[in-house]
N, C-alpha and C positions, 0 to 999 in steps of 0.2 A: 571559640567553639564551645558550645554548651555541654556536649556529651563528654563523659569521662573517656580518657584515652585508653585503649586496650594495652595490656601489658604485652611485651614481645612474645611471650609463650602462648598468648591467646590468639595470635594471628595464624591464619591457615598457612602462610609462607614459612612459619617457624619450623614445620616438619622438614622442609628442604634445607633451611639455613642454620637452624638453632640448636641442633642436637650434637652429641659428641661423636657420632659414628663416622665411618669412612665416607659414606655418601654425602653427608653435610660438609665434610672437609673438601670433597671434590666439588660440590656446588659453590662453596665459597672461593675455592681456587679458580674455578672457571669464571666466576664473576670478577675476580681480579684481572683475569685475562681480558675481559671486556673493558677494563680500564676504570672500574669503579672502586672507590675506597670503602672500607668496612663501614665507616660512619655515614656514608651516603645511603645505605640500604638496610643494614642489620637492625632489626627491631622496629622497622617502619612498615606501614602498609604498602604492599606491592600492588600497583595498579596496572592492569593490562589495558592498553589503548588499542582497540581493534579498528584498524583504518582500512576503509574500502577504496582509498585513492588508487587511481591508475591514469596512465596517459591517454587512455581511450574512453574514459568516462567523463564527459563534460560536466555532468552534475556534481562530480566529486573532485575535479581537477585541483581545487584549492585546499583539499583536506590535508595535503602534506604540510602546508603552512599552519593550518588550524591545529594539527596535532602538537605543534610546538607550543601553542597557547595552552592546550590542555596540560601539557607537561609542566608549563610554568605554574599553573594553578596547583597541580599536585605537589610540586616542590614547595611552593609557598605554604601549603597546609601541612607539610611535614611527611609527605608520602614519597614513594619511589616509583616513577613511571617507567613502563616498558612498552614500546610500540610494537604491535604485531600486524604485519600486512595480511589481509584476508581477501577472499574472492571479491572482485568488483562485478556488479551486475548492471551493465550499461543498457538501459532501455533502448537507446538509440541503435546500438551496434550488435548486440548479442542475439544470435539466431539459433533455433527457430523462435525462441522467446526466452527472456530471463526467468519467466515463471517456471521453466523446466529446471532451473538451477537454484530456485529459492531455497528448496530443502537441502541442497548441497551446502550452501552457505550457512544454513542453520546447523547442519551437522558439524561443519568446520568450527563454527563459533562454540558450540557445546563442547566438543572434544578438546579444543585448544584451551578453553578456560578451565576445564577439569584437569587437564594433564600438566599444567605449568604451575609454578609457585606464586599464585596471585591471590590477593585478598578481596579484590573488587575489580570492576570493569567499567571502562568508558567505551561506548559503542558509537562509531562515527559513520553515518550514512544518511540517505535521504532519497536517492533515486528509487523508483517505485518499490521494487522487491527487496531492497536492502534493509529497509526499516523493519518489516515483519520478520525477515530471515534472522537478523541479528537478535531481535527480541525473543523470537521463538527459541533460538539456541540458548540464549542467556537464561530464559525462564526454566529450561530443563536442568540447568546447573544450579541456579538460585544463589548466586553471590550478590552482594551489594552492587548495584548497577546504575549508571547514569547514561542517558542517550543524548548525543550531540547531533542535532539535525544539520544537514548540509546547507539548507537555506535556499530560497528561490533566487533565480537569476533576475537581472534588471529587466524592466519592460522593454519590448521590442519597439522599433520605430520604422515607419516607411511612409514617405510622402505625406507627412502631417498626421498619420494615423498611429495610434498606440496599439501595438500588436501583442497578442497573447500566444506564447509558444504552443504548438500543437493545435489549439483551437483555430487560430487563423491559418495555420498550415492547411487544415482540412478545407476551410472556407475558400481560400484562394486557389487551391488545387481544383476544386469544383468550378471556380470561375474560369480557370484556364481551360478545363474540359468543355465548358459551355461557350468558349470563344470570346469571353469578356475581357481577358487580358492575355498577353503574349509572353514570349521568351524573355524579352528585356525586363518586364516587370518581375518575372519570376527570378531572374538573376539578382535583381535588387533585393527581393524578399529573402533570398538565401543569406544575404549579409545583414539583414535587419531584424530577422525573426528571433534570433537567440544571440545576444550580444555580450554576455558575461558568463563566468562560471556560475554554477548553481542549477538546481532542478527547475522544472517548469513553474512559471509564475502565475499560472492559472490555478483554479482549485481542481487540479488533476489528481492523479493517484498519489504523487509525491507529497504535495501540500496537504492532501487529505490525511495521509497516514502519519506524517510528522505532527499534524494537529492532533490526531488520535493519540500519538505517543505523549504529547504534552497533556492531553486530557487524562490519560492514564496516570499521570504524575511522575513520569520517569525522566522528564527534562526539567531544567530550571525554568521559572516562569517567563513566558513570552518568547521562548527560544525558537519556536517552530516557524515564525514568520519573518525573522530578521533576514534581510537580503544578504546573500552569500558574500558580497564584496563590501558590505558595510563594516566599519570599524567595530560596531556593536557586536558583530558576529565573532570577532576575535575576543572581545571581552566576555561574551557568553561562553566561549570555549574555555577560557581561563577560569571562569566561575564554576563551570562544570567540573574541572579538575580539582578545585578546592572542595566542591560538594561531595565528590566520591570519597575523599579521605574522611570526611565527616560521617558519611554513611557507613564506612567500614568500622569506625570507632563506635558508632551507635549500634552496630550489629543489625542494621535494617536491611534485610535481604529483599530481593526483588519480589518474592512472594508476598511480602507485606504490602506491596503496592498493587500487584496484579490480582485484585480481588474481583468478585462478582460485581460489586458496586462500581468499581473502576471501569470494568468493561461496559456496563450499562451506560455510564457517563460518556465513554468513548463513542458508543453507538449514537447516543443523543447528540454529541458534538458533530459527528460525521453527517448525520441527517440534517441538522440545523445549519450546517455550512453548505448544503447542497453538494456534498462531496461525491467522490468517485464510487461507482458500483464495485470496483475492485476491493474496496475496504470490507465488503461483506465477506468475501472469501478469506482475506488476511486476518481480520479480527476474529473470525471463528477459529482459525488455525492457532492464532496467538493465545486465545482463551483456552483452547484445548491443552496447550503446553503448560498453562498455569493451573490446570485442573478445574477449569470453569467450563461448564457446558453452555455454549452460546449457539442459538439456532436462528434460522431464517424467520421463524415466528417472533423471536425477540425483536428483530429489525422491524418487522411489520407492525408489531404492537407499539413500539416506541415511535415509529414514524407518524402514527396517528395522534401523537401528543405534542410533538415539537414542530414549531414553524421554522421555515428557512429564513434566516435573518441576514445572511451574508450575500451581498450583491456582488459576487465575484464570478467571473466567467469560468466555465461555460454555463453553469446553472443559473447564474445571474447574467446581467446584460452589459455592465459597464466597467467594472473595476478589476484590478489585478492584485497580487499578493502584497506588493509594496504599499498600495493604498490601504489594504487591510491592516498591515502592520502599523502604519502611522495613525490609523483610525482607532487603535487600541489593541490590536492583535487578539490572540485567543483569550487573554485575561479579560479584555473589554467585552468580547463576545460572550464569554461564560457568565459575566456579571449580569447579563440580560436574561439568563435562563436559570438562575440559581434555584428556583423552585422545582426545577426538573432534575437537579443533581443531588448526589450524595455528598454532602459537604463535610462530613466528619471523618473522612478517610484520609490517610497520610499521603504526602508526596515527598519527593527527594529534598525539597527545600523547607517544608513546613510539616507540623504535626497534623494539620488538617487542611483540606482544600478551602475551607471557610476562611482560615487565616490567609491563605495564599491570595484569595480574591479580594481581601480587604483593601479598599482604595482603588480597585481597578475601575477604569472609566472608558467610555467611548467618546471619541473626539470628532466623529463624522457620522451623523445619522443616515447619510446616503449610502455609505459603505456597509456599516453594521446597523441594520434597521432596528427600529423599536418594535415591540410586540404588536402594537396596533397598526403597523405598516409593514407587514412582512413581504418578502419576495414571493413566498407561497405559504399557504396556511398549514400545510403538512410537510413532513420531511421529504427530502428530494428523491428517495428511492422507494419503490413499491415492490413487494414480493407477490408473485403470481402463482396460482395453482391451477390445475386442470388436467385433462387427459393427455395433453401434450407435454406436460411437465409435472408428473406426479410427485416428484421430490422437490419441486420449486424452480422458479426462474426469477430474474430481477429485471427491472426497467428503471432508468433514471428519467422519470416522467416530466420533471420540470425542464428538461433539456429537449423535449419533443414538441412538435407542433400540436396544440390542443385538439385539433380536428381528428387526430389519429389515435387519441386515447380511448376511443370506442370505435372499432373499425372491423369490418368483415371483408375479406377479399380472397381471391384464388392464389394458391401457393405457386411459386416458381422455385423449383428445388435444384440446388447445386450440391453435388456429392463431395466436393472438396474445394479449397480456396483457389488452387491453380486453375481448375476448370472454370470457376466463377470469373476469375480475372480474364480468362481467354474468351469467354462467351457472353459476358454481361451485356455487351452492345449488339448481340446478334438479333436482328429484326425478327427472325423466325420464332424467337421465344415469346413474342407478343406481350412484352412487359408494359403495363400501364401504371399510372399513378396509384391505382387501386390494388395492384398486385401486392402480395406478401412475399418478400424474398426470404428464402430459407436456405441456410448453410448448415451442413452437417459434417461430421467427422473432424470437428475442430475443438473438441473438448480436451480434458486432461490427458486421456490416452490417445485420442484420435488426432490431436493437433499436429505433432505431439506437444504437450505442455500447455495446452489451452491458450494459444496466441491471441493477440488483440485484433482479431479478424471481424469482430461483431458489427462494426460500422460498415456494412457492405456498401460499395459504391452505387450511387444512383446512375442508371444508364445515361449516356451522353445525350440521347435525343430528348429525354425528360428534363435534364438540366437546361437544355436550350429552350425548353418550354417554360422554364421558371420553377420547376419542381425542385424543392430542396429537402424534402423529407418523405420517407416512406416507412411502412412497417417492415422491420427486418428481424428475423428470428434465427438464433444459432445457439449452439452449446459452447461457443467461444466467449472470450471476454472482449471488452472494449476499452480503448485508452480513456483514462479519466479526463483527458482534454477534449474528448469527442462529444458529439451531441446527436440527437435524433431519436426517433421512435424505435429504438433497438432493444429487443428482448434478448437477454443474455443468460449465460450460465444454466441453460436448460438441463435439468437433471432428472433421471440419469442420462448420460450422453449417448448419442447415436452409435458411437463406435462399439459400445458394449450391448447394443440392442435396445436402447431406450426408445420411446415412442417416436422421437424425431427421425429415427431410421426408417419409419414406416410411412412417412408422408410422401405423397406423389404429387407431381405438378398437376394443378387443376383442383386439388382438394381445397375446400373452403376452410379458412381459419378465422376465428374471432378473437380479437384482443379487446378486453374490457378492463382498463386500469381501475376504474371506479369500483368494479366488482371484484378486483384482484383475480381475474380469470383469463386463462389462455386455453381455447378449446378448438380441437380438430373435429370438423363435422363429418366424421366417418364412424359408422356403427361398430360396435364391439366385435361382431361376427367377422366383418371384413378385416378389422385390425388383427384378429386372431389368424385369419388366413395369410395375411401379409407377414405376420410374425413367424408363422411356420415355414414360410418360404425364404426368410432372411438367413443369410450365412455370415458368420463373424469374419471380419477381415484379418489378415495376418498381422502379427505383432510388428510394431514399428522398428524395434531393435532386437537383435539376436544376442548381443553381448554388451558388456560395459555398463557404465552408469545408466544409460538409457534402458537397459534391460531391468536393472534394479528399480528404476522409476516406474516402468510399466507394471512390474509385479506388486509394487507397494503403494502406488498413488491412490488416494481416496477421491471421491467425487466432489463437485463444487459445493454442494450443500453442507458438506462436513469439513470444508477448508482446504482440500487438496494437500493434506499433509501425507507423509509416509505412515502406513499403518504401524510399522514397528517403532516409530518415533512417537506417534500420538497415543499409544496405549499406556496405561498406568504402569508404574513399577519404579523401583529405585536402582540407582547406579552408585556404587561406592566410590569415594575418593580414592585415588591411587595411593599405594604405600610408597612413601618417598625415601625410606631408610634403607 
């Protein structure tokens, strides 16, 4: 270890353990009660390991074991590890959406790290909302921090086909609705789609955000793409445990890593990977906690400068995260866009990103393309503006059929997701391939929690005709594993009276991705009349966490953080004496 070691009295944990008062005596006595010897922890960096493991989170079901590897690394480096269970946000099971609870985990992370005798933190997560939640909370405390990604699951297999979780779920569900496959095939797919611990192995939200964490410099190099069940994942966890002790001794707080330059590089990375639209909301929120103002305009500006080089589904056509990992992983990918990065900023492993990328290589040009052979010439997400989304909306245009990127059609409006599910196949709606499906009341407040409803289903009769994509517009989000011409995150949302609340079935809407425009063909006077007739719906919650959420949640364009958490201000360390 190159950094000088901190003296015991310089450690934050010293105020709990090292003074002569009654409280320190009590803390030491209770630590003996836990079975620890004085020489195991006194004067050593105390490392909190925040573990999002649970029995019902398949993305994190292996993290109980990985925590032992982190502890091994902490011990080897001369630290003292303590594991803390924190909320698990299971994308698969938690309803109405884990997005409702992202800020709850962020609060838990912040208050736990602040209130206990810890000098640094290792954060363990990977399922979609857990990565931003953990980093948002940790950024608000600003201790030395290392992130351990959960890692992607193994590729799925079915009848000779390699399956991508999520992405192929959508595909084959549509095939079933179109009558192309039956119950026997679906039963086989249930057992072949997701076959190991780990998060989705497509470039969905989980892989996108763990890649963003690596690009920010808060993981050890290459960590984000290691398959969850690979022995390299154990080694990465142990290395992370060693690294956090070094960070404590260096005094390198998280704020030294989460700079404006780091967030710009994370945006560049997400766009160059063809990553999930959800990263837009989460990176804006994460940056806000770090005191960095990141906006939709930053995403659109950077998107015009970075090509998509990762041929990983669903933005790409062929490969999955294991292929990406063995093709060189994120270090290999970043080595091909160094001219677009800020190379002189620090990471948890090196004094500069430039050093970290020294020697990085790409081993398969089909998976990680060269600059002269990109998957797409511009970043995979476009930001739209117009009278339907004055505060912005987003579309993952590389995952849409090109014919729909400039499209005008009549709206078919659904007031909520349940109504849409019940009526989407009603012939009386007159839905054609040219229709524009509009879903409202699915945003941050209206959802509630902004669920992943944005990939509205195509009616059965159109699927049977071979239609696989339509323009769909909502104030909801969409799974990062999804695809299609889906306009998302319309802001302000309809539930609070945004323009989406004023659309009526039959209104013409024009989507023009090239012009970055989304326009409702209704004149201002008519919109004013409709707005005057609009009445606000009742609050979704009358009490509890949901009521707090409803009072404090911000809109999609500003990251959906809680206003009282996003605002600037200091919080003192507790007095431990």
